[in-house]
C-alpha positions in Angstrom: 135.6 90.1 -13.1 139.0 88.7 -14.1 140.6 86.2 -16.3 143.1 83.5 -15.3 145.5 81.8 -17.7 147.9 78.9 -17.2 150.8 78.6 -19.6 152.5 75.2 -19.6 152.6 75.2 -15.8 154.5 72.3 -14.1 155.0 71.5 -10.4 156.8 68.6 -8.7 158.1 67.4 -5.4 161.6 65.9 -5.8 161.4 63.5 -8.7 157.6 63.3 -8.6 155.7 65.4 -11.1 152.4 66.6 -9.6 151.2 69.0 -12.3 152.6 68.6 -15.9 152.5 71.2 -18.6 149.0 72.5 -17.5 147.6 75.0 -20.0 144.1 76.6 -19.6 142.4 79.9 -20.2 139.5 80.8 -17.8 137.2 83.6 -19.0 136.0 86.4 -16.9 133.0 85.4 -14.7 133.4 81.7 -15.5 133.2 78.9 -13.0 135.6 76.2 -13.9 135.9 73.0 -11.9 139.1 70.9 -11.6 137.8 67.3 -11.3 139.8 64.2 -10.7 140.8 61.4 -8.3 142.9 62.0 -5.2 146.5 62.8 -6.1 145.7 64.0 -9.6 147.1 67.5 -9.0 143.9 69.6 -8.8 144.6 71.1 -5.3 148.2 71.7 -6.2 147.0 73.6 -9.2 144.6 75.7 -7.0 147.5 76.5 -4.6 149.6 77.6 -7.5 147.0 80.2 -8.4 146.6 81.3 -4.7 150.3 81.8 -4.3 150.8 79.1 -1.6 153.0 77.3 -4.0 155.1 78.4 -7.0 155.5 76.6 -10.3 158.7 74.9 -11.4 158.0 75.9 -14.9 155.5 77.9 -16.9 153.5 81.0 -16.0 150.2 82.0 -14.4 148.5 85.2 -15.4 145.6 87.0 -13.7 144.0 89.7 -15.8 146.8 89.3 -18.3 149.5 90.0 -15.8 152.0 87.4 -14.6 151.9 86.6 -10.9 155.3 85.0 -10.9 157.0 85.6 -7.5 154.0 87.4 -6.0 153.1 86.2 -2.5 149.5 85.1 -1.8 148.4 88.4 -0.1 149.3 90.4 -3.2 147.4 88.3 -5.8 143.9 89.4 -4.9 142.7 85.8 -4.9 140.5 84.5 -2.0 140.5 80.8 -0.9 137.6 78.9 0.6 139.2 76.0 2.4 137.8 72.5 2.8 137.8 72.9 6.6 136.3 76.4 6.6 139.2 77.8 8.7 136.9 80.0 10.8 138.2 81.6 14.0 136.2 80.0 16.8 136.7 83.0 19.2 135.4 85.6 16.7 131.8 86.2 15.8 130.4 85.7 12.3 130.8 89.4 11.5 134.4 89.5 12.8 135.3 86.4 10.8 134.0 88.0 7.7 135.7 91.3 8.5 139.1 89.7 9.2 140.6 90.0 5.8 139.6 93.6 5.5 141.0 94.4 8.9 144.4 92.9 8.0 144.4 95.2 5.0 143.7 98.1 7.3 140.5 99.0 5.4 138.6 102.0 6.9 136.0 100.9 9.5 133.0 102.3 7.5 134.0 100.3 4.5 134.5 97.2 6.6 131.0 97.5 8.1 129.4 98.0 4.6 131.3 95.1 3.0 130.5 92.7 5.9 126.8 93.5 5.7 126.8 93.1 1.9 128.6 89.8 2.1 126.3 88.4 4.9 123.3 89.6 3.0 124.6 87.7 -0.1 124.8 84.4 1.8 121.6 85.0 3.8 123.3 85.1 7.2 122.7 88.7 8.3 120.6 87.6 11.3 123.6 85.5 12.6 126.2 88.2 12.5 126.7 88.1 16.3 126.9 84.3 16.7 130.0 82.3 17.0 131.0 79.4 14.6 130.1 76.8 17.2 126.6 78.0 17.2 126.2 77.4 13.4 125.5 74.3 11.3 128.0 73.0 8.9 126.2 74.6 6.0 126.1 77.9 7.8 129.8 77.8 8.6 130.5 77.2 4.9 128.5 80.2 3.9 130.5 82.3 6.4 133.7 81.1 4.8 132.3 82.2 1.4 131.2 85.5 2.7 134.7 86.1 4.2 136.3 85.3 0.9 133.9 87.7 -1.0 134.2 90.5 1.4 137.7 91.4 0.3 136.4 91.8 -3.3 138.8 89.4 -4.8 139.6 89.1 -8.5 139.3 85.3 -8.3 137.5 83.0 -5.9 139.2 79.6 -5.2 137.2 76.8 -3.6 139.0 73.7 -2.4 136.6 70.8 -1.9 134.3 73.2 -0.1 131.4 70.7 0.5 133.3 67.6 1.5 132.5 67.9 5.2 128.7 68.1 4.6 126.1 65.3 4.4 124.7 64.4 1.0 121.5 66.4 1.1 123.3 69.5 2.4 126.0 69.2 -0.2 123.3 69.3 -2.9 121.7 72.4 -1.3 125.0 74.2 -0.8 126.3 73.6 -4.3 123.2 75.3 -5.7 123.8 78.2 -3.3 127.4 78.5 -4.3 126.5 78.6 -8.0 123.8 81.1 -7.4 126.1 83.4 -5.4 128.9 83.1 -7.9 126.6 84.1 -10.8 125.0 86.9 -8.8 128.5 88.4 -8.0 129.8 87.6 -11.4 133.2 86.5 -10.0 135.6 84.3 -11.8 135.9 81.0 -9.8 138.0 77.9 -9.8 136.4 75.0 -7.9 138.2 71.8 -6.9 136.3 68.5 -6.3 136.5 64.8 -6.8 132.7 64.5 -6.9 131.5 64.1 -10.5 127.9 65.0 -9.9 128.9 68.2 -8.1 131.2 69.2 -11.0 128.5 68.6 -13.6 125.9 70.5 -11.6 127.7 73.8 -11.0 130.3 74.3 -13.7 130.5 76.4 -16.9 133.4 74.1 -17.8 134.9 71.0 -16.3 138.7 70.2 -16.4 139.2 66.5 -15.9 142.6 65.7 -14.6 144.6 62.5 -14.0 148.2 62.1 -13.1 148.9 65.8 -13.2 147.7 66.3 -16.8 144.5 67.5 -18.4 142.5 64.6 -19.8 139.7 66.8 -21.2 138.2 70.2 -21.0 134.6 71.0 -21.9 131.1 71.9 -20.8 129.4 69.3 -18.4 127.3 68.1 -21.4 130.4 67.7 -23.6 132.4 65.9 -20.9 129.5 63.5 -20.2 128.2 62.8 -23.7 131.5 63.0 -25.7 134.3 61.7 -23.5 137.6 61.6 -25.4 139.4 58.9 -23.3 138.5 55.7 -21.5 139.5 57.5 -18.2 137.0 60.3 -18.7 134.3 57.9 -19.8 134.7 55.8 -16.7 135.4 58.6 -14.2 132.4 60.7 -15.2 129.6 58.4 -14.5 129.9 54.9 -15.9 130.5 53.5 -19.3 130.4 50.2 -21.2 133.6 50.0 -23.2 134.0 47.5 -26.1 137.4 47.2 -27.9 136.7 47.6 -31.7 138.4 48.2 -35.0 136.9 50.6 -37.6 135.8 48.8 -40.8 134.4 51.7 -42.7 133.8 55.5 -42.3 131.1 57.2 -44.4 129.1 60.4 -44.1 129.8 60.9 -40.4 129.1 57.3 -39.5 131.5 54.6 -38.5 131.1 50.9 -38.9 133.1 49.1 -36.2 133.6 45.4 -35.3 134.6 43.6 -32.1 137.2 40.8 -32.0 134.3 38.3 -31.8 132.7 39.6 -35.0 129.9 41.8 -33.6 129.4 44.8 -35.9 128.0 48.2 -34.8 127.2 51.5 -36.4 128.3 54.7 -34.6 126.4 57.8 -35.7 127.8 61.3 -35.9 131.4 60.3 -35.2 134.5 62.0 -36.2 136.1 60.6 -39.4 138.9 58.2 -38.8 140.7 55.8 -41.2 139.6 52.2 -41.6 141.7 50.0 -39.4 141.8 52.4 -36.5 141.5 50.7 -33.2 139.8 52.1 -30.2 136.7 51.7 -27.9 133.0 51.8 -28.5 131.6 53.6 -25.4 128.0 53.7 -24.3 126.4 54.8 -21.0 124.4 52.2 -19.1 121.3 54.4 -19.3 121.5 54.4 -23.1 121.4 50.6 -23.5 117.9 49.6 -24.7 116.1 46.3 -24.9 114.3 44.9 -28.0 112.0 41.9 -28.6 113.5 41.1 -32.0 116.7 41.6 -34.0 117.3 45.3 -34.9 120.3 47.3 -35.9 123.1 47.4 -33.3 121.5 44.6 -31.2 122.8 41.3 -29.9 121.6 38.6 -27.6 122.6 38.6 -24.0 121.9 36.8 -20.7 121.1 38.7 -17.5 123.7 37.9 -14.9 122.5 40.1 -12.0 119.8 42.6 -11.4 119.4 45.3 -8.7 116.2 47.2 -8.0 116.9 50.8 -6.9 113.4 52.2 -6.9 113.1 54.5 -9.9 115.6 52.4 -11.9 117.0 48.9 -12.1 120.7 48.0 -12.8 121.2 44.9 -14.9 124.6 43.2 -15.5 124.5 41.4 -18.8 126.8 38.9 -20.6 126.7 39.3 -24.4 129.2 36.9 -26.0 132.6 37.8 -24.5 131.3 41.3 -23.4 130.1 42.1 -19.9 127.7 45.2 -20.0 125.7 47.2 -17.5 122.2 48.6 -18.3 120.4 51.2 -16.3 116.7 50.8 -17.1 113.6 52.7 -15.9 110.8 50.3 -17.0 112.4 46.9 -17.7 112.2 44.0 -15.3 114.4 40.9 -15.6 115.6 38.1 -13.5 119.0 36.4 -13.4 119.4 33.9 -16.2 116.9 35.5 -18.5 117.7 35.7 -22.2 117.2 39.2 -23.6 118.2 41.3 -26.7 120.1 44.5 -26.0 120.4 47.5 -28.3 123.2 50.0 -28.6 121.5 52.9 -30.3 123.9 54.3 -33.0 123.4 57.9 -31.9 124.3 57.0 -28.4 127.5 55.2 -29.2 130.8 57.0 -29.0 134.1 56.0 -30.6 137.3 56.7 -28.5 140.4 56.1 -30.6 143.3 54.2 -28.9 145.9 56.6 -27.5 149.0 57.1 -29.6 151.9 54.8 -28.5 
C-alpha cells in the first residue's frame, strides 16, 4: 500500500489553466474519488499521477518520493481506462499477462499472478475467451485484473463504468470497491456521477474549474457542503440568500430579504451581518398543519409522482423550493405549510470578494 501526495500542482494548455494549485494527501489503502463536471480537471489530475502528463508547477509524491520527470512505466501506477483498452486478438489470460510480459517477468510468476488476478475478479473460468465473447461488465473486470496483476503501488480508474448500463454500473461499483478493499490498494477514481462517488469512496474531492471545492467523506460532502456549487452538484439543494442576525451557542438566526426568519442549529459561529445562503436538501423539507418554528406558508406549483416518493415544487413568498416527500400527497394550487427543520439547515457563507 502506498501514499500519494499533491503539492500545489498546476497544469495548463497555453493560456488555459486546467488544474490550479491542487494540494491533497491520499493515505495508504484509501480510495479517493475526483468528482466534478466535464472539463473540471479531474482526468488531467489522474494523468499527472500516471505520468502521461507532467505538471507545469508543483510536485507529486508516491510513497514520499517525487515522481518528477519519471515516465509512466517507471511510476508503478496502473490505469484502468474508460474504454477498457483490451487487445481483441488476445485471450483474457493474455490480456491480463500483457503488462507482466512487457516487464519480462518470469513465466512462472506471470502464470501465478494472472491466476490470482482472475480469481480476484471471478473470471478464472473465462481465461481462454476473447474480449468479444464477454459482456461489458466482464470486460471491465478483465481491465481491472490486468491493472492489478502488475502489483502496482497505486490504482488509477478513469470513468471506469461510463460505458455500462445503469443496473450494471451499480453492480460493478460494488465489485470495484470490494476488490479494492480486499487487495488494500491505494486508488484514485475519476467520475462525474455523484451517486457513484458517494457509494464507493473513503473521501470525495469535488472539483470545479481546476480547483478543489471541498474534500471530505461522502457524509460530510452531502450533509455539510461548504459552497453553493457543492450543495447543488452533489444531489440537489434549496438555497435561500440570508443575512445572519444573531449567533448564540452554536445556533444562527438568519433572515431573508423578504423578512422570513430561520434558526440554523449546530452551525459554525459567524459574526452578525454575515451574508450567505441557507441550504436545505429537498428530502429534509417537511410539512406541518400549523405554524411551528422555521415554517412558512407555500403554494404547490407542480407535483410529480415517482413511486416511492413525490417531488413537489413550491412557491413560498419570493422563494421557489423543491420538496422530496415519501408520504405527502398534494395537487397543484394547494396551500400548504412547509418546515425547514433547524438541524437540517446549513449556512454557507458568501465567498470572499
